[in-house]
Backbone as CSV, one residue per row, in Angstrom:
resi,resn,N_x,N_y,N_z,CA_x,CA_y,CA_z,C_x,C_y,C_z
1,MET,8.747,286.106,153.337,7.102,286.830,153.401,6.522,285.753,153.761
2,LEU,6.577,284.304,153.904,6.477,283.400,155.063,6.144,283.900,156.147
3,TYR,7.053,283.913,156.797,7.756,284.544,158.642,6.784,285.982,158.416
4,PHE,6.865,286.394,157.739,6.219,288.005,157.806,4.349,288.001,157.537
5,ARG,4.369,287.011,156.919,2.628,286.579,156.813,2.256,285.795,158.286
6,ALA,2.921,284.832,158.580,2.905,284.764,159.990,2.643,285.839,161.246
7,LEU,3.278,286.732,161.096,3.425,287.290,162.371,1.964,288.810,161.880
8,GLN,1.218,288.888,160.679,-0.328,289.695,160.575,-1.041,288.511,161.320
9,GLU,-0.837,287.080,160.893,-1.737,286.414,160.731,-1.758,285.239,161.766
10,GLY,-0.986,284.907,162.176,-0.611,284.144,163.329,-0.521,282.228,162.378
11,LEU,-0.132,281.456,162.707,-0.276,280.260,161.562,-1.669,279.442,162.537
12,ALA,-1.799,278.352,161.261,-3.160,277.700,162.232,-1.896,276.437,161.962
13,ALA,-2.867,275.753,163.073,-2.315,274.352,163.420,-2.329,273.074,162.581
14,LEU,-1.419,272.993,162.687,-1.625,271.710,161.038,-1.232,269.930,162.220
15,PRO,-1.933,268.808,161.480,-1.844,267.620,162.273,-0.506,267.562,161.804
16,GLU,0.350,266.256,162.973,1.467,265.379,162.106,0.812,264.221,161.197
17,VAL,1.641,264.381,160.200,1.594,263.730,159.463,2.511,262.164,159.249
18,ARG,1.241,261.283,158.602,2.196,259.493,159.683,2.821,259.188,157.574
19,PRO,4.255,258.988,158.513,4.970,258.786,157.532,5.296,258.205,156.147
20,ALA,4.470,256.925,157.173,3.530,255.747,155.854,2.535,256.390,155.355
21,PHE,1.846,257.131,154.567,1.021,257.802,153.778,1.830,258.695,152.875
22,ARG,3.198,259.351,153.974,3.666,260.722,153.205,4.486,259.738,151.916
23,ILE,4.585,258.660,152.326,5.453,257.740,151.001,4.587,257.388,150.265
24,ALA,3.558,256.981,150.570,2.402,256.734,149.617,1.670,257.233,148.343
25,LEU,1.641,259.145,149.219,1.463,259.865,148.673,3.380,259.648,147.539
26,GLU,3.987,260.665,147.153,5.225,260.154,146.766,5.603,259.077,145.704
27,ASP,4.601,257.811,146.392,4.616,257.198,145.274,3.492,256.812,144.405
28,ARG,2.968,257.429,144.698,1.426,258.039,143.457,1.901,259.234,142.536
29,LEU,2.353,259.873,143.574,3.277,261.252,142.302,4.611,260.297,141.055
30,ALA,5.208,259.604,142.067,5.957,258.923,141.067,5.358,257.788,139.692
31,THR,4.586,257.245,139.973,3.735,256.197,139.305,2.662,256.816,138.070
32,GLU,1.411,257.762,139.478,0.624,258.237,138.359,0.215,259.298,138.173
33,GLY,1.472,260.525,138.567,1.841,261.854,138.035,0.834,262.844,139.033
34,LEU,1.753,263.654,138.886,0.870,265.196,139.351,-0.187,265.272,139.308
35,PRO,-1.165,265.372,137.741,-2.468,265.586,137.597,-3.274,264.414,138.620
36,ALA,-3.408,263.211,138.802,-3.855,262.637,139.861,-3.981,263.162,141.110
37,LEU,-2.837,263.312,141.551,-3.116,263.798,142.619,-3.726,265.369,142.376
38,ILE,-3.854,266.119,142.033,-4.448,266.900,141.708,-6.415,266.810,141.734
39,GLU,-5.827,265.531,140.446,-7.715,265.502,141.054,-8.435,265.302,142.531
40,THR,-7.303,264.379,143.004,-7.831,263.767,143.819,-8.159,265.164,144.811
41,LEU,-7.697,266.731,145.057,-7.040,267.090,145.697,-8.645,268.148,145.420
42,ARG,-8.650,268.121,144.030,-9.841,268.676,143.624,-11.635,268.432,144.215
43,ALA,-11.871,266.574,144.192,-12.321,265.911,144.306,-12.748,266.421,146.102
44,GLN,-11.478,266.096,147.093,-11.621,266.297,148.475,-11.948,267.592,149.056
45,ASP,-11.364,268.581,148.477,-11.059,270.245,148.990,-11.340,270.833,148.021
46,PRO,-11.795,271.343,147.031,-12.096,272.169,145.812,-11.181,273.792,145.814
47,ASP,-11.929,274.613,147.265,-11.150,275.001,147.888,-9.875,275.433,148.050
48,ALA,-9.058,273.996,148.485,-7.645,274.308,148.510,-6.866,273.816,147.358
49,ALA,-7.938,273.756,146.674,-7.044,273.171,145.170,-7.422,274.849,144.284
50,ARG,-8.103,275.173,144.795,-8.537,276.818,144.371,-6.679,277.472,144.717
51,ARG,-7.047,277.353,145.707,-5.844,278.183,146.434,-4.387,277.680,146.715
52,VAL,-3.779,276.364,146.336,-2.224,276.250,146.501,-1.528,276.581,145.138
53,ASP,-0.851,276.502,144.630,-0.024,275.962,143.376,0.076,274.747,142.588
54,LEU,-0.739,274.513,142.130,-0.991,273.409,141.618,0.085,272.945,140.674
55,LYS,1.015,274.254,140.188,2.585,274.024,139.675,3.385,272.706,140.853
56,ASN,2.956,272.955,142.489,3.932,272.658,142.514,3.983,271.298,143.534
57,PRO,4.272,270.278,143.027,3.847,268.952,143.788,3.928,269.309,144.848
58,ARG,4.446,269.601,145.814,5.186,269.777,147.127,3.634,270.169,148.008
59,ARG,3.549,271.122,147.621,1.728,272.438,148.074,1.225,271.276,148.007
60,VAL,0.674,270.436,146.538,-0.334,270.014,146.431,-0.802,268.712,147.552
61,LEU,0.493,267.845,147.270,0.769,266.618,148.546,0.780,267.692,149.787
62,ARG,1.454,268.450,150.170,1.079,268.978,151.739,-0.453,269.043,151.916
63,ALA,-1.231,269.422,151.555,-3.030,269.268,151.189,-3.295,268.370,151.268
64,LEU,-3.188,267.256,150.676,-3.963,265.933,150.701,-3.037,265.536,152.532
65,GLU,-1.892,265.563,152.685,-1.463,265.082,153.987,-2.332,265.788,155.000
66,ILE,-2.580,267.043,155.532,-3.114,267.280,156.205,-4.473,267.034,156.336
67,MET,-5.071,266.812,155.672,-6.519,265.630,155.048,-6.987,265.020,155.738
68,GLU,-5.628,263.652,156.093,-5.631,262.480,156.002,-5.060,263.185,157.752
69,ALA,-4.261,263.257,158.076,-4.256,263.511,159.662,-5.092,263.625,159.927
70,SER,-5.786,265.189,159.308,-6.897,266.030,160.350,-8.322,264.971,160.994
71,GLY,-8.581,264.868,159.203,-9.915,264.616,158.712,-10.987,265.445,158.573
72,GLU,-9.862,266.613,158.369,-11.000,267.791,157.743,-10.525,268.003,156.784
73,ARG,-10.813,269.030,155.878,-10.529,269.715,154.756,-9.504,270.646,155.024
74,ALA,-8.410,270.549,154.140,-6.975,271.761,154.333,-7.773,273.280,154.053
75,SER,-8.524,273.865,153.612,-8.510,275.058,153.576,-9.686,275.107,154.326
76,VAL,-10.008,274.078,155.481,-11.038,274.680,156.797,-9.498,275.048,157.648
77,LEU,-8.667,273.762,158.023,-7.395,274.421,158.556,-6.357,275.612,158.471
78,TRP,-6.671,276.180,157.445,-5.289,277.135,156.512,-6.185,278.151,157.359
79,ASP,-7.931,278.380,157.526,-8.306,279.728,157.924,-9.060,279.796,159.849
80,ARG,-7.870,278.806,160.068,-8.386,279.099,161.506,-6.697,278.846,162.574
81,PRO,-6.557,280.018,162.471,-5.404,280.523,163.183,-5.427,280.466,164.422
82,VAL,-4.360,279.563,165.303,-4.000,279.719,166.823,-3.565,280.427,167.096
83,THR,-2.466,280.721,166.479,-1.245,282.117,167.801,-1.646,283.178,167.117
84,ARG,-1.533,284.169,168.271,-2.351,285.617,168.522,-1.749,286.438,166.966
85,PRO,-2.009,287.081,166.024,-1.181,288.525,165.789,-0.374,289.022,166.584
86,LEU,0.630,289.266,166.181,1.472,290.296,166.804,1.078,291.928,167.517
87,GLU,-0.321,291.979,165.803,-0.844,293.240,166.151,-1.291,293.250,167.062
88,GLU,-1.948,292.231,167.961,-3.267,291.830,169.630,-2.352,292.143,170.504
89,ASP,-0.217,292.518,170.184,0.142,292.022,171.750,0.531,293.808,171.018
90,GLY,0.120,294.589,170.590,0.817,295.840,170.441,0.865,296.558,169.668
91,PHE,1.471,295.504,168.394,2.792,296.169,167.307,1.603,296.547,166.633
92,ALA,2.664,297.401,165.750,1.783,297.382,164.432,2.722,297.333,163.445
93,LEU,2.372,296.788,162.443,3.180,296.300,161.267,2.729,296.681,160.450
94,GLN,4.340,297.211,159.538,4.416,297.854,158.298,5.442,296.527,157.096
95,GLY,4.619,296.475,155.806,5.367,295.795,155.270,6.185,295.890,154.092
96,PHE,7.254,296.248,153.559,8.303,297.228,152.811,8.866,295.788,151.885
97,GLY,8.413,296.507,150.764,8.886,295.788,149.402,10.021,295.897,148.217
98,LEU,10.705,294.903,148.420,11.726,295.961,147.167,11.398,295.183,145.670
99,TRP,11.173,296.063,145.354,10.573,296.094,143.674,10.990,295.936,142.693
100,PRO,11.858,295.466,142.486,12.415,295.573,140.672,11.607,296.105,139.836
101,GLU,11.550,297.206,139.421,10.673,297.843,137.650,11.442,297.781,135.752
102,ASP,12.646,297.002,136.451,12.861,296.365,135.511,13.500,295.106,135.736
103,ARG,12.511,294.443,134.393,12.865,293.137,134.887,13.998,292.669,133.928
104,ALA,14.247,292.926,132.518,15.864,292.753,132.186,17.154,292.537,134.054
105,ALA,16.868,293.878,134.606,17.414,293.835,134.979,17.779,293.285,136.169
106,LEU,16.844,292.592,136.988,16.224,291.244,137.315,17.008,290.274,137.357
107,HIS,16.977,289.795,136.197,17.328,288.778,135.250,18.661,288.795,135.696
108,ALA,19.927,289.987,135.255,21.267,289.976,134.792,21.302,289.714,136.463
109,ARG,21.022,290.471,137.780,21.113,290.543,138.592,20.820,289.092,138.992
110,ILE,20.016,287.772,139.205,20.091,286.843,138.778,20.988,285.618,138.608
111,GLU,21.096,286.110,137.054,22.405,285.258,137.020,23.649,286.070,137.017
112,ALA,24.299,286.807,137.447,25.017,287.073,138.701,24.736,286.513,139.778
113,ARG,24.440,285.990,140.491,24.216,285.571,141.619,24.411,283.823,141.286
114,PHE,24.192,283.646,140.313,23.430,281.973,140.142,25.637,281.962,140.117
115,ASP,25.650,282.906,138.669,27.098,282.386,138.852,28.679,282.745,139.944
116,ALA,27.882,283.870,140.957,28.787,283.551,142.178,28.902,282.737,142.855
117,MET,27.821,281.657,142.603,27.794,280.913,143.433,27.993,279.699,142.724
118,ILE,27.977,279.268,142.013,29.047,278.685,141.004,30.196,278.614,141.652
119,ALA,30.737,279.961,141.258,32.341,280.586,141.669,32.838,279.732,142.499
120,ALA,31.695,279.923,143.764,31.963,279.847,144.840,32.130,279.037,145.361
121,GLY,31.970,277.279,144.890,31.719,276.082,145.088,30.473,275.024,144.923
122,TRP,29.112,275.296,143.984,28.275,275.203,144.480,27.747,274.099,144.026
123,LEU,28.366,273.327,142.741,28.276,271.866,142.002,29.354,271.467,142.910
124,GLU,30.285,272.035,142.948,30.960,270.598,144.643,30.805,270.066,145.285
125,GLU,29.163,271.293,145.631,28.799,270.797,146.761,27.658,269.915,146.448
126,ALA,27.143,270.468,144.946,26.417,269.445,145.536,26.863,267.993,145.024
127,ALA,27.521,268.075,144.460,28.100,266.262,144.288,28.032,265.906,145.847
128,VAL,28.438,266.211,146.442,28.997,266.028,147.753,27.513,265.357,148.504
129,LEU,26.870,266.221,148.820,25.443,266.138,149.145,24.775,264.604,148.067
130,ARG,24.925,264.815,147.144,24.409,263.932,145.758,25.550,262.792,146.471
131,ALA,26.386,262.482,147.214,27.401,260.413,146.968,27.066,260.462,148.501
132,ARG,26.145,261.147,149.293,25.784,261.024,150.231,24.414,259.628,150.616
133,ASP,24.978,258.586,151.789,24.501,257.416,151.165,22.940,258.335,151.541
134,ASP,22.994,258.900,153.231,21.845,259.556,154.466,21.059,260.506,153.122
135,LEU,20.603,261.263,152.560,20.338,261.818,151.398,19.858,261.167,149.814
136,SER,18.318,261.808,150.032,17.560,261.485,149.109,17.419,262.814,147.943
137,PRO,17.472,262.500,146.689,17.447,263.930,145.518,15.578,263.848,145.936
138,ALA,14.544,263.014,146.096,13.163,263.689,146.881,13.124,263.999,147.457
139,LEU,14.005,264.673,149.106,13.556,265.606,150.271,13.652,267.040,149.739
140,PRO,12.771,267.543,150.153,12.254,268.636,149.941,13.599,269.398,149.804
141,ALA,14.461,269.349,150.817,15.587,271.470,150.910,16.565,270.613,149.999
142,LEU,16.623,269.089,148.867,17.128,268.433,147.877,16.726,269.016,146.284
143,ARG,15.305,269.800,146.739,14.545,270.209,145.636,15.291,271.337,145.119
144,ALA,15.512,271.766,146.005,15.494,274.142,146.011,16.429,274.152,144.557
145,VAL,16.069,275.552,144.902,16.379,275.727,143.100,17.650,275.681,142.649
146,GLY,18.167,274.453,141.772,19.482,274.216,141.134,19.837,273.200,141.363
147,TYR,19.428,272.730,143.042,20.175,271.318,143.050,19.299,270.379,142.108
148,PRO,18.385,270.149,141.874,18.552,269.483,140.748,18.171,269.231,139.200
149,GLN,19.604,270.622,138.939,19.448,271.173,137.860,20.507,269.885,137.873
150,TRP,21.700,270.589,139.415,22.724,270.060,139.264,22.839,269.031,139.087
151,PHE,22.020,267.737,140.432,21.725,266.596,140.486,21.946,266.184,138.338
152,ALA,20.577,266.736,137.635,20.782,266.141,136.970,22.361,266.017,136.384
153,HIS,22.988,267.196,136.506,24.377,267.584,135.370,25.474,266.381,135.887
154,LEU,25.236,265.615,136.908,26.170,265.112,137.399,25.730,263.449,137.366
155,ASP,24.353,263.398,136.983,24.086,261.986,136.187,24.087,261.468,135.091
156,GLY,25.112,262.821,134.127,24.476,262.361,132.929,23.812,262.866,131.912
157,THR,22.550,263.241,132.601,21.962,263.960,131.746,21.313,265.711,131.173
158,LEU,22.097,266.154,132.082,21.925,267.298,130.802,23.863,267.641,131.365
159,SER,23.994,268.141,130.734,25.356,269.417,130.402,25.346,269.923,131.457
160,PHE,26.598,270.979,131.720,26.979,272.090,131.968,26.245,273.208,132.104
161,GLU,26.510,273.242,130.423,25.605,274.667,129.911,23.865,273.992,130.160
162,ALA,23.732,273.125,129.764,21.522,272.948,129.908,21.567,272.943,131.540
163,ALA,22.379,272.491,132.642,21.955,272.685,133.659,21.681,274.326,134.618
164,ARG,23.374,275.208,134.632,22.339,276.500,133.814,21.585,277.153,133.775
165,ALA,21.328,276.800,132.567,20.110,277.043,132.264,18.545,276.912,132.609
166,ALA,18.860,275.376,133.021,17.513,275.223,133.532,17.606,275.461,134.618
167,GLY,18.362,275.949,135.810,18.677,276.854,137.201,18.352,278.372,136.768
168,LEU,18.718,278.825,135.813,18.742,280.211,135.603,16.832,280.239,135.694
169,ALA,16.736,279.221,134.589,15.256,279.777,134.859,13.666,279.226,135.463
170,ALA,14.435,278.520,135.877,13.409,278.135,137.307,14.403,279.234,138.772
171,THR,15.145,279.852,138.582,15.438,280.855,139.857,14.553,281.926,139.308
172,ARG,14.301,282.295,137.922,13.843,283.309,137.049,11.774,283.258,137.892
173,GLN,11.725,281.953,137.486,10.755,281.901,137.865,9.995,281.714,139.161
174,LEU,11.186,281.690,140.040,10.719,281.572,141.965,10.545,283.197,141.862
175,ALA,11.871,283.844,141.400,11.364,285.605,141.839,9.180,285.762,141.624
176,ARG,9.274,284.434,139.991,8.181,285.753,138.962,6.778,285.753,140.307
177,ARG,7.291,283.793,140.999,6.037,283.698,141.324,5.826,284.343,142.751
178,GLN,7.564,285.059,143.223,7.000,286.303,144.557,6.330,287.459,144.291
179,LEU,7.027,287.500,143.223,6.555,289.815,142.246,4.517,288.885,142.402
180,THR,4.452,288.132,142.013,2.849,287.386,141.988,2.329,287.873,143.386
181,TRP,3.263,287.252,144.276,2.482,287.273,145.925,2.576,288.529,146.352
182,LEU,3.498,289.175,146.362,3.264,291.118,146.815,2.816,291.730,145.927
183,ARG,2.435,291.095,144.681,1.402,292.188,143.950,-0.479,292.178,144.767
184,GLY,-0.392,290.714,145.568,-1.698,290.775,146.551,-1.451,290.797,147.346
185,TRP,-0.673,291.499,148.274,-0.240,291.906,149.393,-0.940,293.329,150.250
186,ASP,-1.983,293.281,150.648,-3.090,294.499,151.181,-1.885,295.327,151.507
187,GLY,-1.171,296.295,151.659,-1.049,297.409,152.346,0.900,297.241,152.391
188,LEU,1.214,296.971,151.674,2.809,296.580,151.088,2.936,297.922,150.581
189,GLN,3.748,298.321,151.385,4.492,299.432,150.413,5.724,299.120,149.641
190,ARG,5.270,299.477,148.149,6.789,299.148,148.012,7.950,300.694,147.353
191,LEU,9.219,299.589,147.565,9.874,300.498,147.424,10.931,300.278,146.235
192,PRO,11.356,301.318,145.363,11.600,300.546,143.657,13.266,299.992,143.962
193,LEU,13.478,298.955,143.708,14.869,298.137,143.286,15.611,298.810,142.356
194,GLY,16.925,299.034,142.458,17.447,300.232,140.984,18.582,298.929,140.631
195,SER,19.488,299.039,139.990,20.363,298.022,139.398,21.623,298.610,140.153
196,ASP,21.776,299.743,141.018,22.654,299.775,142.271,22.384,299.939,143.510
197,PHE,21.384,298.715,143.997,20.818,299.173,145.222,22.484,297.953,145.845
198,ALA,22.834,298.175,146.896,23.922,297.497,147.072,23.522,295.965,147.840
199,PRO,22.281,295.590,148.079,22.320,294.434,149.283,22.718,294.066,147.802
200,PRO,22.581,291.938,148.203,22.658,290.871,147.485,21.482,290.838,146.405
201,PRO,21.575,290.045,145.519,20.078,290.258,144.116,18.757,289.647,144.527
202,VAL,17.999,290.091,145.370,17.143,289.414,145.681,15.941,290.380,145.358
203,SER,14.445,289.757,145.222,12.789,290.024,144.386,12.551,290.751,145.370
204,SER,12.906,290.153,146.391,10.898,290.684,148.061,12.161,290.945,149.298
205,LEU,11.748,291.829,150.264,11.996,291.622,151.540,10.985,292.170,152.396
206,ALA,10.872,291.752,153.483,9.427,292.653,154.678,10.162,292.588,155.539
207,TRP,10.048,293.606,156.232,10.185,293.632,157.928,9.031,294.053,158.727
208,ALA,9.444,293.759,160.302,8.005,294.335,161.109,9.221,294.946,162.129
209,PHE,8.086,296.549,162.115,8.140,297.321,162.848,7.686,297.593,164.530
210,PRO,8.340,297.136,165.382,7.430,297.668,167.421,7.640,299.227,167.416
211,CYS,5.756,298.978,166.873,5.624,300.478,167.061,5.436,300.816,168.677
212,PRO,5.667,301.969,169.781,5.328,302.053,171.052,3.771,302.504,171.143
């Protein structure tokens, strides 16, 4: 969805973030908690605080990083696209979203996909990643849905059943956030997603077609 939005509206030019400042923010997150960083964001850029997902630490930290690196409010930079939208190059865009009308069926598909990934070696993969000295659970890639729960299981703080349940809950929350985003998408054509749909379980898809 983010890639399709970039085709429609372009992307703002964002500055490089100083690694030292990112580390300092991560330390604040660990010691003071997310609410303290949210208050900092609200004080520095109220508009950004209204626009980002305040439940997602990465979004809050990213907004603070942008402001420190640029000296401008993050919301100002977000509203200043520098790449030309594809429509200006003669393309007409139409978005299509696969829309699960039956929430119970969507959850069943999510569970089936989750268990298929477990059967394919997902937990074993997490164990290999957890054992690497050059990777940290704090990395954004290792905070993807499922991995924090498996790491907790590998560390002995969650049983397998509890980790699976927590991972499924996180996946359902992700699907809900995606659907919330799609509801506010102007011009999106919804395609009903039935229980017999052939592709792997997903909550949404979008395509761009060139028009002569």
